[in-house]
C-alpha positions as CSV (number, residue, x, y, z in Angstrom):
1,M,130.4,142.3,121.5
2,R,129.0,143.0,118.1
3,S,130.5,139.8,116.6
4,R,129.0,137.8,119.5
5,S,125.5,139.3,118.7
6,T,125.9,138.5,115.1
7,A,126.9,134.9,115.8
8,V,123.9,134.5,118.1
9,L,121.5,135.9,115.5
10,S,123.1,133.6,112.8
11,V,122.6,130.5,114.9
12,A,119.0,131.5,115.7
13,A,118.3,132.1,112.0
14,L,119.8,128.7,111.1
15,A,117.8,127.0,113.8
16,A,114.6,128.6,112.6
17,L,115.4,127.6,109.0
18,A,116.0,124.0,110.1
19,L,112.8,123.8,112.0
20,A,110.8,125.3,109.1
21,G,112.2,122.4,107.0
22,C,110.6,119.8,109.2
23,S,107.2,120.7,107.9
24,A,105.8,122.0,104.7
25,G,102.2,122.7,103.9
26,S,100.9,122.9,100.3
27,A,102.8,126.1,99.9
28,G,106.0,124.9,101.6
29,P,109.4,124.7,100.1
30,G,109.4,122.9,96.7
31,A,105.6,123.0,96.5
32,S,103.3,125.2,94.6
33,A,100.4,127.0,96.3
34,T,98.1,125.7,93.7
35,K,99.4,122.1,93.6
36,T,97.1,119.6,95.2
37,P,98.4,116.7,97.3
38,A,99.0,113.4,95.6
39,P,95.9,111.2,95.8
40,V,95.8,108.4,98.3
41,V,96.1,105.0,96.6
42,E,94.6,101.7,97.9
43,S,97.1,99.4,99.6
44,S,97.5,96.7,102.1
45,Y,100.1,94.5,103.7
46,A,99.5,91.9,100.9
47,S,99.4,94.5,98.2
48,P,101.6,97.5,99.2
49,A,101.7,100.7,97.3
50,A,104.7,101.5,95.2
51,V,107.5,103.7,96.5
52,G,106.5,107.3,95.9
53,D,102.7,106.6,96.1
54,R,100.8,108.2,98.9
55,T,98.8,105.7,100.9
56,G,96.9,105.8,104.1
57,I,93.9,104.8,106.2
58,A,91.7,106.8,108.6
59,G,93.7,110.0,107.8
60,D,97.1,108.7,108.6
61,D,98.9,108.9,105.3
62,L,102.5,108.1,104.3
63,Q,104.6,108.3,101.2
64,V,108.0,106.5,101.1
65,W,110.7,108.6,99.5
66,S,113.8,106.5,100.2
67,A,115.3,103.8,102.4
68,S,118.6,102.5,103.5
69,V,118.7,98.8,104.0
70,P,120.9,98.0,106.0
71,D,121.8,101.4,107.5
72,S,125.0,101.1,109.5
73,G,125.1,104.9,109.8
74,A,122.1,104.8,112.1
75,A,124.2,103.3,114.9
76,A,126.1,106.6,115.2
77,S,123.0,108.4,116.5
78,L,120.9,105.5,117.8
79,G,123.5,103.1,119.1
80,D,124.3,99.6,118.0
81,P,121.2,97.4,117.2
82,E,120.5,94.4,119.4
83,A,122.5,91.3,118.6
84,G,121.3,89.6,115.4
85,N,119.5,92.8,114.2
86,E,120.3,95.5,111.7
87,W,119.1,99.1,111.4
88,V,116.8,100.0,108.4
89,T,116.1,103.7,107.8
90,V,113.2,105.1,105.8
91,N,112.6,108.7,104.7
92,V,108.9,109.2,104.6
93,A,106.4,112.0,104.1
94,Q,103.5,111.9,106.5
95,W,100.1,113.6,106.9
96,V,97.5,113.4,109.6
97,A,93.8,114.3,109.5
98,A,93.3,114.7,113.2
99,S,94.7,117.5,115.3
100,G,96.7,116.9,118.5
101,K,98.9,114.2,117.0
102,T,102.7,114.1,117.2
103,D,105.2,112.3,114.9
104,V,105.3,109.6,117.6
105,D,101.5,109.1,117.4
106,A,101.7,108.7,113.6
107,A,104.9,106.6,113.6
108,P,104.8,103.9,110.9
109,V,105.6,100.2,111.4
110,L,108.1,98.2,109.3
111,R,106.9,94.8,108.4
112,S,108.2,91.9,106.2
113,T,106.1,90.2,103.5
114,A,108.5,87.2,103.9
115,D,107.9,86.8,107.6
116,K,104.7,88.0,109.2
117,A,106.3,87.9,112.7
118,V,108.7,90.8,111.8
119,E,107.4,94.1,113.0
120,G,109.9,96.9,113.4
121,K,109.0,99.6,115.9
122,A,109.9,103.1,114.7
123,V,112.8,104.8,116.4
124,S,113.3,108.5,115.9
125,P,116.6,110.3,115.8
126,R,114.8,113.4,117.1
127,A,115.1,114.2,120.8
128,V,111.5,115.5,121.1
129,A,108.1,114.6,119.7
130,V,107.1,116.9,116.8
131,P,103.5,118.3,117.0
132,M,101.7,117.7,113.6
133,T,99.1,120.0,112.2
134,E,96.3,118.3,110.3
135,G,96.6,118.4,106.5
136,K,100.3,119.5,106.5
137,L,103.1,117.5,104.9
138,Y,105.9,116.5,107.2
139,T,109.1,114.7,106.2
140,F,110.5,112.3,108.9
141,V,113.4,109.9,109.1
142,W,112.5,106.7,111.0
143,S,114.8,103.8,111.8
144,F,113.8,100.3,112.7
145,Q,115.7,97.3,114.1
146,V,114.9,94.1,112.1
147,P,116.5,90.7,112.2
148,E,119.5,90.4,109.9
149,A,117.8,87.6,107.9
150,S,114.8,89.9,107.2
151,A,116.8,93.0,106.2
152,D,115.9,92.6,102.5
153,A,114.5,95.8,101.0
154,S,112.4,93.8,98.4
155,T,110.4,92.2,101.2
156,L,110.1,95.1,103.6
157,V,107.0,97.3,103.7
158,L,106.2,100.4,105.7
159,C,102.7,100.4,107.2
160,T,100.5,103.0,109.0
161,S,100.2,100.5,111.8
162,A,100.6,96.8,112.6
163,A,96.9,96.2,112.2
164,D,95.6,93.8,109.6
165,D,93.8,96.6,107.7
166,A,96.8,99.0,107.7
167,A,97.9,100.8,104.5
168,C,101.4,99.8,103.4
169,S,104.0,100.9,101.0
170,S,107.0,99.1,99.5
171,I,110.4,100.6,100.4
172,A,112.3,99.4,97.4
173,K,111.6,100.3,93.8
């Protein structure tokens, strides 16, 4: 009975640790309590921010950390993409300035500078929406289906929305 209790406590501790890793405030793992967040840089669809720069508009900020183009591994958790499409996966830090938002509310849009018609809708590997606290940093993995011909990291940008005035970031260095 004792080993069963220990196993349950170990699983609960690991789950709590995993959930804590989903969000980090200014004093979160890897961050200093005195460190200020990166400044938000100006960007647009036509002039995206560089990978690693924080960009945003109206309090919805993002910072691209890495990307996989194409990402055949996404099919394992999300299923095969539609015919003629490929999965693209982007790891991104996100902040919101308004309370009551979830990761789904702040989900970015993947666009192509080579083809304005390409707009990849974010697909989450998470089973539930993650509530976001204003001003805290969250790291999310988002996957997008894009046409195979448009799956070129050098022309793909991640934007806060599909609107013309959205803030955007390159996904390739």
